[in-house]
Each structure stands twice: as C-alpha cells, then as structure tokens.
N, C-alpha and C positions, 0 to 999 in steps of 0.2 A: 512171522514173529509178532507176538502181541505184548511183549514186555515194553512198557512205556515209562519214561520219566515224567511223572505227573507234576512234580514241583522241583524247582532248582533255584539257586541264588539268582535274584533278578539282575544283578550287576556282576561283572567279571573281575572287578577290582575290589577285594574283600579284606577287611581286617580279620586276622586270624582269631582274635578274641571276640568273635560274634558267632551267632548261630550260622552254620553252613549246612543248610538242610537240603536233602534230596529225598523225594518220595517216589517210590516205584509201585507199579501195579501190573499184574499179569492175570487177566481174566481167565485164561485157559488153564493154567496150572492150579489155581486155587479153586476152580470149579469142582464142587463135590462129585459131580457125575463122572469126573475123570479119575477118581479114586487115587489121588496122589497122597503120599505120606512124607513126613519129615521135611516139610516145605520151608525153605529159607531163601530170602533175597540176599545176594552177595554183592560186595563192592570191593574191587581191587583198586587200591589208591596208589597213585604214582606222584612223586615229588622230584623236581629237577630244577637246575638253574638255567636250562635251555628248553625250548619247545620242541626242537628236533628230536624225533624218536623218543618222546617222553613216555609213551606207552610201551615199555620194555621191561624185562625182568630186572635189569640193572637199576631201574628207578622205582621199582615197586617197594613200598614201605610196609604194606600189610594187606591182608584179605580179611574183610569184616562181614559179619552176617547178622541179619535180624529176622525174627519170626514175623509172619504177617499179623497185623493187628486185627481187631474184631471186624473191621471192614475189608480185610484182605490186602491192605496196603503195607508196604515196608518203608519205614521212615529212618533215615540216617542223619545224625548230626556229626559231621566230621571235624568240628572245631576242636574238641579235646585232643584229637590225634594230631591235627595240623599245627597246632600251637607249638608242638615240640620241634618243628622244623624251621622256625624263624626265631632269631634272637637279636638283641640289640647290637648296634655297631659301636664298638669301643675304640677301635684303632683305624688308621688309614690302611692303605694296601693297594693291591693290583686293581687296575681299572676294569678289566673284564676277563671272562673265562677262556677266551680264544688264545690269548698269549699273555705273557707276563712282562712285556717290554715296558709298559707305562705304569706308573704308580703315583699315588698322591705324594706331595712333598711337604717338608717342614724345613724352613730356612734354605730352600732351594735344593735340598737333598732328598732323593727318593726314599720311600719307605722300604726298609729291608728288615730282616731279623736282627741285624746288628745296629741299624739306625731306625728304630721304631718311633712312632709318635701317636699320640691319642687322636681321635677323630676331631677333637676341639682345636687342635693346633695346625690343621691343614693350611697351607699357604693360600691355595685357590679353591680346589674342588676335590671331592672324593666320591666315588661311586660306593654302593653298598656291596657287601659280600655275604651278609648273613640275614638281613631283615626282610628280604623278599624272595619268594619262590613261586614257580609255576606248579600247578596241580591239575592232574587229569584223573578221572574216575571211570572205571569200566564195570558195568553192571550185568548181572545175570540172575537166574533163579535156579535153585536146585531142589530136587525132590527124589523120592523113591517110589517104585511101582507097588510096593507092599510094605507092611509094617516092619518086616525083617529084611527088606531088600536093600541093595546098595544105593547110596545117594549119587546122583549124576546131575550135571548141568542139563537144563531142559532145552537149551538152544545152542546150536553150533557156532553162532556168531554172537558177539557181545554188543550191548548198547553202551556207547561211549559218550559221556557228557562233554560239553565244551570245556576246553582248557581255561582255567581261571588263574588269576594272579593274587596271591595272598601276601599281606604285609604284616609286620609285627605290631599291629595296633589293636585297640579295643573299641567297643561301643559302650556308651553309657545308656542307662535306662531312659534318659531324657532325649536321646538322639532319635529323631523322627525317621521312621521307616516308610518307604514307598511300597505299596501293594498293587499288583496288576490283576487283571481279570482272571488269570489262571492260578492265582494264589502265590506267585513268586514275589518275594519281598527282599528288600535290601536298603542300605544307606547310600543315598545319592551324593557322592563326594563332589561331583561337578555342581550340583544344585547348591550344596553347602559352601561352595567357593574354594575348595581345596585342590581342584584341577585347574592349573593356570592357563587361561585362555581369554582373559579380559582384564581391564585395568582396575577391577575391584577384587580380584582373586587373591588368595592368601598362600603364603608358604605353609608348611605343615606344622602350624602352631596356632594356639588360641591366644597367644600373647597380643597385647594391644599393638597397633602399628606405631605408636610412640613409645620408645624405651630409652633407657639411660645406660651409659657405658663409660668406663674410665679409659685413659689413654693407652693402656697396655692389656686390655681385657680380650680374651678369646671368645668368639661367638660364631656359631654356625646356624644357617637357615637351610632347611631341607625341602625337597620338592619332588613330585612325580615327574618323570620325563619319558619320552619314547613310548607313549601309550596312546592307542586310538581304537580300542575295541568297542567300548560302549561310551566312553568319554574321549575327548581329544585334547591333548596338550597343544597349546599354541592356537593362533587364529586359524579358521577354516581354510583349507586349500594349501597348507604348507607341505613341502616335499617331505620334511621330517617333522613329525609331531613331537617336538621337544623344546626344552628351554636352551637357548643358545648363548645369551649374554646376561651378565649381571652388572649393572652400571651403578657407580657410586659417585656422589657429588657432595663435597663439603661446602658449608655455608658459614659466613661470619657477618654479624651485624646486618642480617637480612639479605646479603648478596652472596653469590657464589665466590668461592676462594679455591685456588689450586685448579689443576686440570681435572676434567672428567676422567674417572677411572673406569675403564671398560674391561671387565674380566670375561674372556672368551672361554666358553666351555668346550674343551677338547681333550683328547687323550694326553697330550703333553702337559696339561695343567691338572691332570688327575680326574677329569670328568669325561663325559662322552655325550655328543649331541647329534650323532647320526641316527641310524635305526638298526637295532640288533634285537633278535629274540633271545636276549641274555638278561637274566634277572638282575645282574649287577647294575645295569644301566637304567633300570626302571625307577629307582629311587636314588637321589644323589644329595650331596651335602655341599654347601657353599660356605667358605670361610670368609666372613664379612666383618669380623670384629677388628678393632684397631690393632690388636696383637697379631692377627692374621695378616692384615695389610702390611705391617712392618716386615713380617717374615717373608712376604712375597716380593719385597723390594719396592713397594709403592711409597711415594712421597706424601706424607701427611702434612698439611699446612701448619705453620707455627701457631697461628691463631684460628680457632674454629669454635663454633657454638654447637653445631650438629651436622650430621651428614645423612643423606637419603640412600636407600637401596631399592632398585627396581629391576624386575626380570623382563627379558625380551625374547622373542622367538627368532626363527631363522631369517625372517624378512624385516627384522628390527621393529616389530610391533610390540608395544607395551602389553604384557600379559599378567602383570601383578599389580596389586595396590602399592602405594608408596610407603615404605617403612622409614621412619625417622629415628635416629639415635643421637640423643643429646649428651653433651659432655658432662660427666659426673666427676666431681672432685671429692677428695676425702672430707669427712665431716669437720666442721670448724672447731668442734670440741675434741678433735683428734681421736674419735672413736675408730676402732679397727673395722675396715670394710671386709666382709666375708661374702664371697661370691659362690653361689650354689648352682649346680647344673643337675637337671633331673630328666628322667625318661617321661615324655608326655604321652598322651593317649594315642598318638600316631606312631609311637615306637621310636621317636627321634628326640632331640635334646632341646630343652628350654633353659634359660639362664636368668638369674636375678641377683642383684647386689643388696645385701643387708648393710646399711650404712650407719645405723644408730648403735646404741650401747649393746655390746655383747659381753657375756660373762662366761668364763671358762671354769669348770669345776672338774677336779680329778678325784675319782673314786678308786681306791686300792684294796685289793684282796691279798692278804699276806698269809704265808704258812710258816709257822715258827717251830723251833726246837730248843732244847736246853743243852748247851755245850759243856763237856767235862772240863773242869779247871785244871790247868797245868799241862806239862809235857810228859807223856807216859811212854813214848817210844824213842827215847834218847838215853844216853849213859847216865844222866842225872835228871832228877825231877826238878822242874823250875816253874813256879807259879806265875807265869807271864800275865801281865795285865790285860792283854787282848784275848785271853782264853777264858772260858766259863761264861755263865749267864745266858740270857735269852738271845737267840739269833733267828734270823729269817733265812730260809733256804730258797725262797722264791716269792716274788710279788708281781701281780698283774694289775696295771693301772688303765682305767678307761677314762676318756675325756668326754665331758658333756659341755655343750655350748648353748646358751640361751641367746637367740638372735631376735633383733627388733627391726622392723621396717620403719621407714619414714612415713609420713602421712601419704596415703595412696588413693587412687580413684576406685570407683566401683568395678570398672572393667579389670583393673589389676587385681582387685580382691577376689573376683570370681576366677580369674586365671590362676591365682596362687593356690586355689583349691586343688589343682592338679599336682602341685608340690606335696601337699598333705597326703594325697592318695597314692603318689608314686612309690614304688618299691625299690627304685634304683636312683639314689641321690649321692652326689659327690660335692666336696669342696674343690673348687677350681682356682688355682693360683694364677696370678698375672704373668705375662711374658717377662722373661729376664734374659740376660746375655748368655747364650749357649754356644758351645763349639759346634759349628755346623756339621762336622763330620762324625759326631758322636750321638748316639741315641740316649735318651734319658728316661729312666724308669723311676716311678714313685716321686717325681719332682712336682708335677702339676696337678695330680689327682689324688684325693683322699676319700675313700669310701665312708659314707655316713648313713645313719638311719634317722628318720623322724620318729621321735618317741612320744610325741603328743598323742593322746588317745581321743581327744575331742577337738573339733574345729568349728567355730561359730561363724556363719556368714554375716558380715557386717555391711550395712548400707548407710548412705548419708541420711536417709529418713529416720532410721533408728539410732544411729550413732554419731551423726554429724561429721566427725572426723574419724577416718578409718586408719587404724594402725594395727599391725599383727605382730604376735610373738610366736616364734617357733623354737622348739627344743630339739636339738640333734645330738646324737652320740657318734663320735668318731669311732669307726669300727676296728681300727687297728689297735691292738693292745700293746702298751709300753711295758717292756720286760726289764727287770733288774738283773745285775750280774749274779751268777751263782756263787755261793760261798764255798 
C-alpha cells in the first residue's frame, strides 16, 4: 500500500477554529501509466466523546473527497467540518459519560433538569460536556479502471491518522505556528504556557494575573487536564497527568488571613482528576469567584484585600502562575457596576467589571392603529372616553448600555480586545440569596452584543491614561401588553 499521510497536524491538542490539514499522496494510483480515472482521495471523519471504538459507523460524521491537485496530492482542511461538533459550555452538568452519578453543584445541590445552574455559578468544579471532542480520520483513494467504469477503493485496508483532541477555540493570525521538517505545523499550547506543568503556566485565559472582584461575583478559571499525548499536564512522572488541587489564600494588610482553602478536584466536587479517555474530563472549570466560594460553603474572612489562586498536581507541585484577585468596591460616585462575561479565544469564559458611568437607552418600535369611537356592539351607542383615537397594538423595546472602564493597564487593554471580538457576551449578575432546592432561570445571565464597529488599541505612550468605552445592546426584547 503506497497511500501515505504526507502532512498532518503537528500537535494532537488542536483548536477547532484553526487549519486542521491532512495531505495525502498515492504514487501508484495517480501514475498515468496505470490508466486510472475519476481519482479522488477520501476521508472518513469520526467524532466521539471517547477514544474506545472511535472508528465505527456510530461515530462517523461524514465522508469527504478531494480531487488530486496539480502535483497529485490531496489536501483536506477539516476545520470547517469539525467546528460544528464543539460548542461553548453554558451550564453545569454530569461529570463524565460513563455514568451520571456525579454532577457539578450550586449551593450544594446537584445539577439536574429541575435544578439547573449556569457554568459561572458552580460551587467547586465542572467538567465540560460540549467544548472538547476526540477526532479520528480514515483515508483511502478511489478510482475507476475506465472513463465509464465503476469507482472503487484502491486499497483493502485504510490509512488511519492518530486520534486528536479538538477544543472550541480559535487561533489569531498573530499566534505563532511551529513547523517541522516534514511540513507539519501547529500551535504549541505548552510552549505558550497554557498546559499547566510549571509555576509560570496559565489557566485558559489571556487575562492579567492580577484582577479585581467584588464580594459576591461569580468567576471561573478553566484548564486542560488528563492530557499527555504530546504535552503533559502536571510535572513529569505523575501517575495521573492532571490538575488535582486549586488552593486559595486570602490576605489582609500584607499578611494571610483565614485558613488556606484547598479545593480538591474529584467527581464529588464536579471535577475529575484521575485519567479517563473521556472528552468531558479533558477540559474543566474551577469556580473561584467570591460568589462561588460562598456557594461552596467556604468561610471568607471579614477583612481582606485580595486572595490568590494556584493550581497543583497529584503530588502537590505548583503547576500554575499565581493569580491575585483584589477586592473591588462600588464606585464612590455610586455608579452602577456592570459585570460582563464573554467567550474567549480558548472557548471558555473571561470576566470584567465596568465600574464607571454607564448610560442606559431604550429604543422602542411601535405599531399603531386608529380605534373606532364608541360602543357599537351593545344595545345602546355610548361614546366612552377610552374609545377612539390612536392606539398601539404592540411595541418592542431594546435596551442599549454605554459602559466605561476605570483607568486600566496596557495588559488589560490588550486583553479586552477579546471582548470586542467575541460573539458571545453576557451580563452576569452577582450572587444573591437563593432557595438551594430550586433552579433559577434568567436570573443571573442576560445575553448582549457588542455594537461598536471600531476599537482602537490604546497605549501609555500614545494615550498616557487608558480608558475604554463599550456599547452593548441587551438582546432580550421588552414587550408591552396587547390591546
């Protein structure tokens, strides 16, 4: 068999929103002396949440074909197809696909259809259910022996590529790609610091490691776990290549205050730290906001200035940078704080509080008609005052909000460009008192869109003080009563 994979993704952990290139070559079939017709390279694509038996009819999502190019090669870019099989994580849920015993929790109550919660409200941890998938591809080449003959596969066995793991992320044109001697290229997440195995590595966010949070704000940090194909989570030699603990320490006046909070990642807390070939466990969310800590029953010190968040592996080695969250109070001029959360380039969530002046504007579209004066369907005509004249039989009102940041750093300014780019943005409300046994819908999340058409990058050199204004439109329409 001479069908060969000449080019493939360099790394097996791949953002779905990037080129996922496979190049095939078969010197025998394309050789003109063999008189083959209707030649096409074929790719059977399989997507699953488990690696076991992934190459099976139950997991096949399509068969795709390309004609050899001028050099006789067949080039596939599977990204446009595979992007359809990963989506953002909006809610909590079941820990993994083997059983549904364990779930993420909110206020100590398991996620169910009747007690749902958003991904932002998790007490401790949540695995993903939608934003990561395993992918395998089986290649062959087909041809006919004459111009009118039937097309058949040219080889009795297929060439199967290594199984890869895709996640609901994108690459920017500025992201540096590594190219090896065989032409395979890809984005090295470990080299970029997003696979946690040292004390300088990051959670899946470009946010600065110093952020600001109010006393009841929700916030999650996301991370890859249980991965050791081409990168390895955790320090070398671990039994399980995963994140095991997230530790939180509060500080006041330069000294620690309160006890160290150790969140252990396990099924009973909504996460998973062993090793499974299950896509749910490969990307996980940690609830580390003050609102999440209260929901988990943790004790927050009465007085605190900031707290730190650090990830650790199975043998208690620090495997992340130190993230610091400083207490943020309401503006002294009593401006309303509006907290936004948005889908970042890794397909998970970032958060930011707009603390300065915000202006709400309501735009209404009305449909009118002229009502007949008087009562015409009664025993007597009566010219009542409420009848007649111009009426509205419907109105739809859209809310627009102009948001303003405080003065920010250059790092924050560059990070907030992802908010401007994001197509998935929400207003996120603070934690409030809820009945633990009831799920709440539409209480904490409001869909919005960024309606600015232009965003200018500001720097200290050019602008000295950096402050941004964003315009958002609340996507839910307010309706009036029908007449």
